[in-house]
N, C-alpha and C positions, 0 to 999 in steps of 0.2 A: 860403690863396693862391688867387686866382681863376684858373680854367683854362678853355680852350675845350673844345668837344666832343671833339676828338681826344685831348686830355690826360685827360679823364674816361674815355674808352674805354680808354686805356692803363692808367690807374690801377685801373679796375675789373678789367681782366685780371689785373693784378698781385695784386689782393686774392684773386681766385679762384684763381690759380696757387699762391699761398703758403698757401692754405686759411684765410685770414682768414675768407672766406665759404666754407663747405664745401658739398659735393655735397648737393643737396636742401634746402639751408638757405634760409629765406626772408630776403630783404634788409630792412633797416630801411625804414620808410616813406619815401615820395618826398620829402616835405618835409625830413625829417632828413638824407637823403643829398645833397639840393641844398645845404643849409646846410653840411654837412661839406666839400663840394668848393668852396664859395663861388660857386655859380652859380645861375641861375635854375631853376625847375622844368622849364621848356621845354628848356633846354640838357641838363639831366640826363636827360629823357625821350628826347631824340634819341639820346643815348649808349646808353641801355638798348635802344632799338629796333634800333640797329646790332648790339648783342651778341645780341639775340634773333634777328636774321637770321642771325648766324654760328652759332647753336645753342648758345650758352653760357648764355643766360638764357631763362626762360619766364615771361611775364606772364599771370597769371590775373586777369582784370578783377574787381574787387570783393573780391579776396583778397590779392594781392601779387605780388612778383617773386621767382622762385626760381632758384637755381643748378642747372643740369642737366648731365648727362653730355654733353660736347661731341661733335657730329657729326664723322665722319671727312671729311677734306678731299677735295673732288673735284679731281682733278689736271687733267682735261680738261673743264672746265665750258664748255658751248657758249654760255652767256650772256655770256662774256667775249670781246670782240672782239680778236683777235690776228692779226698778219701770218702768212703761211705759214711764213716762216722761223722765227718765234718758236714756232709749233706743232711744227715739226720739232725744234727744240732742246728743248722741254719733253717730247717724246717720247723723248729721250735720245740723239739722233743729231746728227752734224755734216753739214751740207749743202754741196753744191756746185751751182752754177747753170750751166745751159746755155741761153742765150737762143736761141730758135729764130727769131723774127721780130719786127721793129718796123716797122709800116707805118701810113700814113695812108689810110684806106679809107672807102668810102661806107657809111653805117650801114643795117643791116637795119631793117625797121619795128618788129620785135619788141623790138629792143635800143634803138631811138630812143624807144619808148613808155616803157621803164623809166628812161632818162636824161632824159626830158621835153624832147627836142629834136625837130626836124622830121625826118621820115623822109628817108633818104639824105643826112643831114648828114654831114660829114667827122668821123670819130673816130680817135683814136689806138688802134691795136690791137697790143698786146703779147702775144706768146706766148712761154712758157719752160717748161723742165723743171726740177725739183729732183731732184738726184742724191744718194743715200745708198748707201754701199758699192758704188759703181759701178753701181747700178741706179736707173732712174727711178722715183720714188715719187709725184711730183706733176706733173701737166701742167695749165698755167694759160692761159686766154684772158682778157685784161683789155681792157675798152673804156672810153675816156674822151673826153668831148667836145673836139674840136680847139680850139674857141674858148677853152677853159679852160686847156688844158695843151700844146697843139701846138708853141707857140714854145719852151717849155722843153725839149721832146724834140728839137727841131731844133738848139738851141744847146748842149745838154749831153749828154755821153755818159752813158747809163743803165746802172747795174749795182746790185746789192744790193737794199736795201729800197725798195719802191715807195711805201710810206707816207712814208718819210723824204724820198725824192725829191720827192714832191708837196708836202711841208711846206716844204722848203728853196728849191725853185725855183718853186713856183706859189703859195705862201702858203695852201695847202690843208691843213687839219688834219681828217683822217678821225676822226670821233668815234663813229659808230655804223654798223650795217649791218642790213638786213633780210635774213635768211638762210633758205635752203630746202635740206634734205638730200634727195637723190633717189637711187634705185638707178639706176645707168647702164643705159640700154637695151641689150637684146641687139643685138649687132652694132655698137655705137657705136664708130666708128673712133678717136675720141680716148681712150676707155677702153682700147682694144687697145694703145695706145702704151705703157701701163704694165704689160702682161701679158707675161711671158716664159715662165713654166713652165706657164701654163694653170691654175694653182691659186689665183692671186691674184683677190680681188674688189675692185671699184672703186666708190667713193662719189662722187657728184657734188654738189658744194657750189656753189649759186648764191647770189651775194650782190650787194645793191645798197647801195653805200657812200654816206654822207652827210657833208658837211663841217660846219664850225662854224656855218654859216648854214642848215643843214638842206637844202642843195641836193644832188641826186644827182650825184655826180662820177665814179663808177666802178662799172661793172657787170662782174661777174667770173664765169667758170666755172672751178672748181678740181676737177680729177679727182684723187682721193686713194686711195692703196692702203690698203685696210682693215686689212692686217696691220701697217701701220706707225701708223696713227692710230686712236685710240679716243675716242669722244665720250660724255659724260655730262651729265645734267641733274638736279637735285634737284627733284622735284615736291612741292608742298605743297597742303594742303587750303585 
């Protein structure tokens, strides 16, 4: 039966999990596997590359493809773009939101440069806290060009997911972001908003978000309590 790439990936996983192909075993040649699944060599090769990226297969060029011991799952992989709410849920907590302010303000030159708009253009500035167990764990400042989203914020009450709001009311689908993790500067007044006992440390996450047309639509500063959020990345040679 002919299958697409996703079907081949699932079938290969099943064959590995039920030990049809055992740990350290070499898979049959590419031609034979493609014929077995009724797909082209290209389709089969794409499926193998996917499983190699997941750490389930190892391709040794000129030798063959081998089943390997799978890598542990990274729970907080920074390569995956998630909303702050999703990050809190994945950390095992239930969040509550406190909206601090929603304003239409003149844009600072540094933020205008990120959003690729003229200095002092009007932007929507959204500030809010995320609360876990009655304590603030995130303080966010979000900047969006008024000409893209301003009317939606004027006409609709905002709450909940910013990504979802932009998708439903502005036809903006955020697909990727350039992210920078920084240590919050000593004396940073925004970081201090999350510190109650004096023992907490705060990470600053700066992100420039792009929509489906690769247009920068959102620049954000997210101050995150480091005792709540852990970030990991798997580095490869």
